C-alpha positions in Angstrom: 13.0 5.9 -8.7 11.1 4.3 -6.4 7.5 5.2 -6.2 6.4 6.8 -2.9 2.9 6.1 -3.6 1.0 3.2 -5.2 -2.1 3.4 -7.0 -4.7 0.6 -7.5 -2.9 -0.5 -10.8 0.5 -1.1 -8.6 -1.0 -3.0 -6.1 -3.1 -5.4 -9.2 0.0 -5.5 -10.8 1.9 -6.9 -7.8 -0.5 -9.1 -6.3 -1.8 -10.1 -9.5 -5.7 -8.8 -8.1 -8.1 -7.0 -9.7 -8.2 -3.2 -9.6 -11.3 -3.2 -7.7 -9.5 -5.7 -5.1 -6.6 -3.6 -4.8 -8.8 -0.2 -4.2 -10.7 -2.4 -1.0 -6.7 -2.6 -0.2 -5.7 0.4 -0.1 -9.0 1.9 1.2 -7.9 -0.9 4.3 -4.5 0.4 4.7 -5.3 4.1 4.4 -8.0 3.5 7.3 -5.0 2.2 9.5 -3.0 5.0 8.4 -5.6 7.7 9.6 -6.1 6.3 12.6 -2.6 6.3 13.5 -2.7 10.4 12.8 -1.0 9.7 9.3 -2.3 11.8 5.9 -3.8 9.6 3.1 -5.1 10.0 0.1 -7.9 8.8 -1.5 -7.2 5.5 -4.6 -3.4 6.0 -3.2 -1.4 4.2 -0.8 2.3 4.5 0.8 4.5 2.2 -0.8 6.3 1.8 2.3 3.5 1.1 4.2 2.0 -1.2 2.0 5.5 -3.2 1.6 5.7 -3.7 5.4 2.0 -4.8 5.5 1.9 -7.5 3.0 5.0 -8.5 2.8 6.8 -7.5 6.5 9.3 -5.4 4.3 10.7 -1.8 5.4 12.8 -0.2 2.4 12.4 -2.8 0.2 14.4 -5.7 2.4 12.4 -8.2 4.5 12.8 -8.1 8.2 14.9 -10.7 9.7 
C-alpha cells in the first residue's frame, strides 16, 4: 500500500538528504499547500504533492 503522507525520515531516504533538510522541504511544500487552501500537518506532507513537485510525477508515473 502506498503511503498517503511522507515524513522527514521518508523524504530523507528518498532524496538522500539529512532529516533536518527534509523538514525544511516539508515546511516549504506545506506552505504552498496552505496557500492553496489545503489542510496540512506539521512534519508530514502529501506524497502525491511531494512527487509532483520533486519529480514532475503524478500518481507515481512521470508526466509526459
